OpenMM code with the backbone's topology and positions (N, CA, C; nanometers):
from openmm import Vec3, app, unit

residues = "MET ASP GLN ALA LYS VAL GLN GLN ILE LEU ASP TRP PRO PRO PRO ARG ASN LEU LYS ALA LEU GLN SER PHE LEU GLY PHE ALA ASN PHE TYR ARG ARG PHE ILE LYS ASN TYR SER LYS LYS ILE SER SER LEU THR SER PHE LEU LYS LYS ASP SER CYS PHE THR LEU ASN GLU GLU ALA LEU LYS THR ASP ALA SER GLY TYR ALA LEU GLY ALA VAL LEU ARG GLN ILE SER ASP SER GLY LYS HIS PRO ILE ALA PHE ALA ARG ARG LYS ILE ILE PRO GLU ASP LEU ASN".split()
positions = [
    Vec3(8.2120, 7.6030, 9.8697),
    Vec3(8.3219, 7.6431, 9.7850),
    Vec3(8.4068, 7.5196, 9.7536),
    Vec3(8.4396, 7.5004, 9.6285),
    Vec3(8.5192, 7.3863, 9.5843),
    Vec3(8.6661, 7.4095, 9.6196),
    Vec3(8.7172, 7.3330, 9.7149),
    Vec3(8.8548, 7.3519, 9.7620),
    Vec3(8.9589, 7.3226, 9.6537),
    Vec3(8.9273, 7.2346, 9.5600),
    Vec3(9.0206, 7.2066, 9.4500),
    Vec3(9.0397, 7.3313, 9.3634),
    Vec3(8.9323, 7.4042, 9.3416),
    Vec3(8.9421, 7.5275, 9.2623),
    Vec3(9.0146, 7.6372, 9.3395),
    Vec3(8.9903, 7.6438, 9.4693),
    Vec3(9.0628, 7.7400, 9.5525),
    Vec3(9.2120, 7.7084, 9.5476),
    Vec3(9.2462, 7.5803, 9.5548),
    Vec3(9.3867, 7.5396, 9.5505),
    Vec3(9.4514, 7.5778, 9.4177),
    Vec3(9.3784, 7.5675, 9.3083),
    Vec3(9.4324, 7.6083, 9.1783),
    Vec3(9.4689, 7.7565, 9.1783),
    Vec3(9.3889, 7.8376, 9.2416),
    Vec3(9.4187, 7.9809, 9.2494),
    Vec3(9.5411, 8.0037, 9.3372),
    Vec3(9.5482, 7.9334, 9.4495),
    Vec3(9.6635, 7.9482, 9.5381),
    Vec3(9.7931, 7.9041, 9.4708),
    Vec3(9.7833, 7.8063, 9.3813),
    Vec3(9.9013, 7.7538, 9.3119),
    Vec3(9.9362, 7.8314, 9.1856),
    Vec3(9.8578, 7.9333, 9.1522),
    Vec3(9.8823, 8.0117, 9.0305),
    Vec3(10.0222, 8.0731, 9.0385),
    Vec3(10.1062, 8.0516, 8.9388),
    Vec3(10.2414, 8.1095, 8.9450),
    Vec3(10.2378, 8.2608, 8.9264),
    Vec3(10.3269, 8.3331, 8.9938),
    Vec3(10.3330, 8.4784, 8.9746),
    Vec3(10.3648, 8.5108, 8.8289),
    Vec3(10.3062, 8.6153, 8.7730),
    Vec3(10.3337, 8.6497, 8.6327),
    Vec3(10.4793, 8.6904, 8.6134),
    Vec3(10.5419, 8.6360, 8.5087),
    Vec3(10.6821, 8.6663, 8.4783),
    Vec3(10.6967, 8.7524, 8.3538),
    Vec3(10.5852, 8.7683, 8.2803),
    Vec3(10.5895, 8.8500, 8.1589),
    Vec3(10.4505, 8.9084, 8.1348),
    Vec3(10.4407, 8.9908, 8.0325),
    Vec3(10.3153, 9.0606, 8.0042),
    Vec3(10.2014, 8.9640, 7.9731),
    Vec3(10.2288, 8.8611, 7.8948),
    Vec3(10.1236, 8.7653, 7.8588),
    Vec3(10.0699, 8.6934, 7.9832),
    Vec3(10.1589, 8.6556, 8.0740),
    Vec3(10.1158, 8.5892, 8.1975),
    Vec3(10.0339, 8.6842, 8.2845),
    Vec3(10.0723, 8.8108, 8.2872),
    Vec3(9.9955, 8.9106, 8.3625),
    Vec3(9.8561, 8.9273, 8.3027),
    Vec3(9.8480, 8.9357, 8.1702),
    Vec3(9.7183, 8.9485, 8.1036),
    Vec3(9.6306, 8.8275, 8.1334),
    Vec3(9.6904, 8.7103, 8.1351),
    Vec3(9.6158, 8.5885, 8.1649),
    Vec3(9.5598, 8.5928, 8.3072),
    Vec3(9.6432, 8.6310, 8.4026),
    Vec3(9.5972, 8.6387, 8.5412),
    Vec3(9.4870, 8.7423, 8.5578),
    Vec3(9.5063, 8.8597, 8.4988),
    Vec3(9.4057, 8.9656, 8.5116),
    Vec3(9.2740, 8.9256, 8.4450),
    Vec3(9.2813, 8.8546, 8.3332),
    Vec3(9.1597, 8.8060, 8.2681),
    Vec3(9.0841, 8.7093, 8.3577),
    Vec3(9.1588, 8.6205, 8.4214),
    Vec3(9.0981, 8.5261, 8.5148),
    Vec3(9.0368, 8.6002, 8.6336),
    Vec3(9.1155, 8.6896, 8.6947),
    Vec3(9.0688, 8.7624, 8.8128),
    Vec3(8.9479, 8.8498, 8.7799),
    Vec3(8.9451, 8.9066, 8.6604),
    Vec3(8.8346, 8.9939, 8.6203),
    Vec3(8.7008, 8.9199, 8.6211),
    Vec3(8.7042, 8.7919, 8.5903),
    Vec3(8.5822, 8.7119, 8.5911),
    Vec3(8.5187, 8.7108, 8.7308),
    Vec3(8.6023, 8.7183, 8.8353),
    Vec3(8.5545, 8.7112, 8.9736),
    Vec3(8.5497, 8.8469, 9.0430),
    Vec3(8.5616, 8.9531, 8.9672),
    Vec3(8.5696, 9.0869, 9.0264),
    Vec3(8.4488, 9.1211, 9.1134),
    Vec3(8.3327, 9.0676, 9.0814),
    Vec3(8.2141, 9.1013, 9.1607),
    Vec3(8.2215, 9.0450, 9.3028),
    Vec3(8.3124, 8.9497, 9.3252),
    Vec3(8.3283, 8.8921, 9.4586),
    Vec3(8.4455, 8.9532, 9.5358),
    Vec3(8.5201, 9.0436, 9.4727),
    Vec3(8.6403, 9.1017, 9.5337),
    Vec3(8.6145, 9.2490, 9.5631),
    Vec3(8.6067, 9.2817, 9.6905),
    Vec3(8.5812, 9.4195, 9.7313),
    Vec3(8.6964, 9.5093, 9.6848),
    Vec3(8.6618, 9.6244, 9.6279),
    Vec3(8.7600, 9.7222, 9.5780),
    Vec3(8.8555, 9.6613, 9.4750),
    Vec3(8.8013, 9.5776, 9.3887),
    Vec3(8.8828, 9.5064, 9.2891),
    Vec3(8.9694, 9.6012, 9.2065),
    Vec3(8.9111, 9.7047, 9.1503),
    Vec3(8.9864, 9.7965, 9.0636),
    Vec3(9.1024, 9.8610, 9.1377),
    Vec3(9.0789, 9.8979, 9.2601),
    Vec3(9.1851, 9.9591, 9.3402),
    Vec3(9.2961, 9.8582, 9.3687),
    Vec3(9.2577, 9.7342, 9.3962),
    Vec3(9.3562, 9.6319, 9.4303),
    Vec3(9.4457, 9.5945, 9.3132),
    Vec3(9.3944, 9.6043, 9.1914),
    Vec3(9.4759, 9.5637, 9.0769),
    Vec3(9.5360, 9.6808, 9.0007),
    Vec3(9.5161, 9.8023, 9.0486),
    Vec3(9.5613, 9.9193, 8.9722),
    Vec3(9.7114, 9.9179, 8.9443),
    Vec3(9.7921, 9.8709, 9.0390),
    Vec3(9.9361, 9.8680, 9.0122),
    Vec3(9.9705, 9.7631, 8.9072),
    Vec3(9.8911, 9.6580, 8.8979),
    Vec3(9.9153, 9.5568, 8.7947),
    Vec3(9.8705, 9.6057, 8.6576),
    Vec3(9.7564, 9.6734, 8.6524),
    Vec3(9.7079, 9.7208, 8.5223),
    Vec3(9.7964, 9.8306, 8.4658),
    Vec3(9.8732, 9.8972, 8.5513),
    Vec3(9.9646, 10.0001, 8.4992),
    Vec3(10.0709, 9.9387, 8.4087),
    Vec3(10.1010, 9.8101, 8.4274),
    Vec3(10.1968, 9.7415, 8.3404),
    Vec3(10.1408, 9.7181, 8.2002),
    Vec3(10.0099, 9.7307, 8.1821),
    Vec3(9.9473, 9.7060, 8.0523),
    Vec3(9.9560, 9.8261, 7.9592),
    Vec3(9.9926, 9.9418, 8.0124),
    Vec3(10.0009, 10.0624, 7.9303),
    Vec3(10.1142, 10.0511, 7.8292),
    Vec3(10.0937, 10.1148, 7.7142),
    Vec3(10.1957, 10.1153, 7.6104),
    Vec3(10.3239, 10.1772, 7.6658),
    Vec3(10.4368, 10.1227, 7.6274),
    Vec3(10.5696, 10.1682, 7.6699),
    Vec3(10.5956, 10.1467, 7.8188),
    Vec3(10.5154, 10.0633, 7.8832),
    Vec3(10.5402, 10.0302, 8.0228),
    Vec3(10.6348, 9.9112, 8.0283),
    Vec3(10.7264, 9.9140, 8.1213),
    Vec3(10.8228, 9.8053, 8.1379),
    Vec3(10.7716, 9.7117, 8.2469),
    Vec3(10.7542, 9.5850, 8.2132),
    Vec3(10.7036, 9.4881, 8.3103),
    Vec3(10.8202, 9.4335, 8.3919),
    Vec3(10.8303, 9.4770, 8.5161),
    Vec3(10.9316, 9.4245, 8.6078),
    Vec3(10.8687, 9.4088, 8.7450),
    Vec3(10.9000, 9.2992, 8.8082),
    Vec3(10.8552, 9.2770, 8.9452),
    Vec3(10.9741, 9.3023, 9.0362),
    Vec3(10.9704, 9.4117, 9.1098),
    Vec3(11.0799, 9.4404, 9.2015),
    Vec3(11.0523, 9.3768, 9.3371),
    Vec3(11.1473, 9.3893, 9.4271),
    Vec3(11.1341, 9.3279, 9.5585),
    Vec3(11.0134, 9.3816, 9.6345),
    Vec3(10.9781, 9.5056, 9.6106),
    Vec3(10.8625, 9.5645, 9.6776),
    Vec3(10.7314, 9.5037, 9.6289),
    Vec3(10.7261, 9.4636, 9.5033),
    Vec3(10.6020, 9.4100, 9.4469),
    Vec3(10.5876, 9.2606, 9.4711),
    Vec3(10.6993, 9.1890, 9.4749),
    Vec3(10.6953, 9.0438, 9.4902),
    Vec3(10.7775, 9.0047, 9.6113),
    Vec3(10.7136, 8.9461, 9.7098),
    Vec3(10.7817, 8.9036, 9.8318),
    Vec3(10.7824, 8.7522, 9.8347),
    Vec3(10.8994, 8.6911, 9.8520),
    Vec3(10.9099, 8.5459, 9.8526),
    Vec3(10.9727, 8.4977, 9.9822),
    Vec3(10.9526, 8.3677, 10.0098),
    Vec3(11.0106, 8.3060, 10.1279),
    Vec3(11.0244, 8.1572, 10.0995),
    Vec3(11.1265, 8.0951, 10.1571),
    Vec3(11.1458, 7.9515, 10.1377),
    Vec3(11.2063, 7.8911, 10.2636),
    Vec3(11.1814, 7.7631, 10.2798),
    Vec3(11.2425, 7.6871, 10.3879),
    Vec3(11.3006, 7.5616, 10.3244),
    Vec3(11.3382, 7.4659, 10.4052),
    Vec3(11.3942, 7.3427, 10.3520),
    Vec3(11.2920, 7.2507, 10.2882),
    Vec3(11.1636, 7.2802, 10.3047),
    Vec3(11.0617, 7.1899, 10.2526),
    Vec3(10.9514, 7.2580, 10.1718),
    Vec3(10.9438, 7.3911, 10.1735),
    Vec3(10.8370, 7.4599, 10.0998),
    Vec3(10.8803, 7.6019, 10.0654),
    Vec3(10.8049, 7.6630, 9.9740),
    Vec3(10.8300, 7.8023, 9.9388),
    Vec3(10.6970, 7.8726, 9.9215),
    Vec3(10.7012, 8.0050, 9.9321),
    Vec3(10.5796, 8.0838, 9.9185),
    Vec3(10.6107, 8.2199, 9.8610),
    Vec3(10.5091, 8.2844, 9.8061),
    Vec3(10.5268, 8.4176, 9.7479),
    Vec3(10.3972, 8.4957, 9.7614),
    Vec3(10.4115, 8.6271, 9.7695),
    Vec3(10.2971, 8.7175, 9.7740),
    Vec3(10.3231, 8.8293, 9.6745),
    Vec3(10.2297, 8.8505, 9.5829),
    Vec3(10.2351, 8.9642, 9.4924),
    Vec3(10.1559, 9.0755, 9.5588),
    Vec3(10.2215, 9.1925, 9.5788),
    Vec3(10.1577, 9.2997, 9.6545),
    Vec3(10.1442, 9.4258, 9.5713),
    Vec3(10.0391, 9.5000, 9.6013),
    Vec3(10.0217, 9.6344, 9.5466),
    Vec3(10.0641, 9.7314, 9.6556),
    Vec3(10.1486, 9.8259, 9.6184),
    Vec3(10.1958, 9.9245, 9.7144),
    Vec3(10.1264, 10.0568, 9.6858),
    Vec3(10.0621, 10.1106, 9.7877),
    Vec3(9.9926, 10.2382, 9.7726),
    Vec3(10.0243, 10.3260, 9.8928),
    Vec3(9.9688, 10.4441, 9.8950),
    Vec3(9.9909, 10.5352, 10.0070),
    Vec3(9.9416, 10.4768, 10.1391),
    Vec3(9.8418, 10.3895, 10.1316),
    Vec3(9.7861, 10.3327, 10.2544),
    Vec3(9.8568, 10.2049, 10.2988),
    Vec3(9.9575, 10.1607, 10.2245),
    Vec3(10.0334, 10.0426, 10.2657),
    Vec3(10.0466, 9.9394, 10.1557),
    Vec3(10.0867, 9.8205, 10.1961),
    Vec3(10.1059, 9.7088, 10.1036),
    Vec3(9.9834, 9.6179, 10.1108),
    Vec3(9.9257, 9.5878, 9.9946),
    Vec3(9.8038, 9.5081, 9.9890),
    Vec3(9.8283, 9.3834, 9.9043),
    Vec3(9.7999, 9.2631, 9.9577),
    Vec3(9.8220, 9.1410, 9.8801),
    Vec3(9.7264, 9.1315, 9.7619),
    Vec3(9.7811, 9.0866, 9.6492),
    Vec3(9.7024, 9.0685, 9.5270),
    Vec3(9.6892, 8.9195, 9.4951),
    Vec3(9.8005, 8.8465, 9.5079),
    Vec3(9.8007, 8.7037, 9.4753),
    Vec3(9.8989, 8.6316, 9.5666),
    Vec3(9.8709, 8.5051, 9.5898),
    Vec3(9.9559, 8.4226, 9.6743),
    Vec3(9.9966, 8.2979, 9.5965),
    Vec3(10.1141, 8.2455, 9.6276),
    Vec3(10.1590, 8.1199, 9.5680),
    Vec3(10.2353, 8.0426, 9.6747),
    Vec3(10.2235, 7.9107, 9.6715),
    Vec3(10.2990, 7.8268, 9.7637),
    Vec3(10.3064, 7.6862, 9.7069),
    Vec3(10.4115, 7.6146, 9.7447),
    Vec3(10.4212, 7.4743, 9.7066),
    Vec3(10.5327, 7.4079, 9.7852),
    Vec3(10.5275, 7.2755, 9.7894),
    Vec3(10.6332, 7.1985, 9.8532),
    Vec3(10.7533, 7.1932, 9.7600),
    Vec3(10.8704, 7.1857, 9.8190),
    Vec3(10.9921, 7.1693, 9.7396),
    Vec3(11.0056, 7.0217, 9.7054),
    Vec3(11.0306, 6.9936, 9.5785),
    Vec3(11.0499, 6.8563, 9.5328),
    Vec3(11.1995, 6.8321, 9.5140),
    Vec3(11.2436, 6.7071, 9.5107),
    Vec3(11.3875, 6.6788, 9.4985),
    Vec3(11.4545, 6.7484, 9.3802),
    Vec3(11.3837, 6.7642, 9.2695),
    Vec3(11.4412, 6.8289, 9.1517),
    Vec3(11.4756, 6.9755, 9.1781),
    Vec3(11.4055, 7.0392, 9.2715),
    Vec3(11.4338, 7.1786, 9.3053),
    Vec3(11.5682, 7.1942, 9.3754),
    Vec3(11.6147, 7.0887, 9.4375),
    Vec3(11.7376, 7.0959, 9.5157),
    Vec3(11.8627, 7.0788, 9.4306),
    Vec3(11.8487, 7.0438, 9.3043),
    Vec3(11.9653, 7.0257, 9.2158),
    Vec3(12.0170, 7.1570, 9.1655),
] * unit.nanometer
topology = app.Topology()
chain = topology.addChain("A")
for resn in residues:
    res = topology.addResidue(resn, chain)
    for name in ("N", "CA", "C"):
        topology.addAtom(name, app.Element.getBySymbol(name[0]), res)
């Protein structure tokens, strides 16, 4: 497995709007054959694609954390069986972030 490509996925920014969500889902769909229960895992994200759906990431869907040197985030699907991670993001804090 190419670690540079894995790192690109880990560094993928969480979607902030419908177009970014569509982009992520298009990318993830390409690899669906390698992701067990793919449709179930993304069902809460695809619900945002429906007409008249409001795209908002609430605290339950997006969990973030930061320290003095790095930050991280997890996009989760919430279902009756619990919270399931969909995407991860992390990076080091750079000096410009502290301004």
